[in-house]
N, C-alpha and C positions, 0 to 999 in steps of 0.2 A: 836734876829734875827737868824733864821735858814736858812741854804742853803740846798736845795735839788737838787740832780743831778739824771737825768734819763739817763740810758744807754740803747741803742737799739742795737740789734744784728741781722743782716740780715742772715738768714739761707738758702736762696735760691740760693746762688752763691758758686761755688767751685773755690778756688784760682787757677789761671793759673800756678803759681809756683808749687803747689801741683800736678796738673795734669802732668806737665812736669817732675817732679821728679819721679812720679809713672811710666810714660812711659819709662824713662831711666832704672829704675829698672826692668821693664818688659822686655825691650829689651836685657839687659845684661843677665837676667835669661833665656830668650828664647834661646839666643845664647849658653849659657853655657850648657843647657840641650840638645838642639837639634843639635848643629853643632860643638862644640868645640872638636878638636882633638889634643890638646896640645897648641893651639895658646895663650891662656890667660897666662899660666905659662911660655911660651917661652919668655915673656917679662922679666922674672926674671932669669930663668934657662938656656935660650938659646936653642940650638938644642936638648939637653938632654930631654926636656919636650915633644918633639914629640914622643919619644920612651916610656915614662912612662905614659902619658895621664891620669893624676890623676883625672881630672873632668870627663873624659869619663868613667872611671871605677866606680867612685862614683855615676854617674847618669845613668849607663848602663840599669838597669831594668826600670827606669823611662822613658828612651828613647823609649824602646819597648812598654811600656804600653801606651805612648802617640802617637805612630804610626811613630816614626822616625826610619828609617833603619840605622844601623850603621856598619853592617858587612854582 
């Protein structure tokens, strides 16, 4: 006696969790590239982060290329 199992996989739906995770990643990335002036690192470094602006400096050219004015 043999048992056979048939697995079916639906490929026409995208998981709502996957969409939510991707939207969060997009939102954080959009903020980091377009608007961050030290806010993200200020959670760890405090007021010192506003003077150093690490993310701003790392994404400076990308900001200008994507049309965000930053100075």
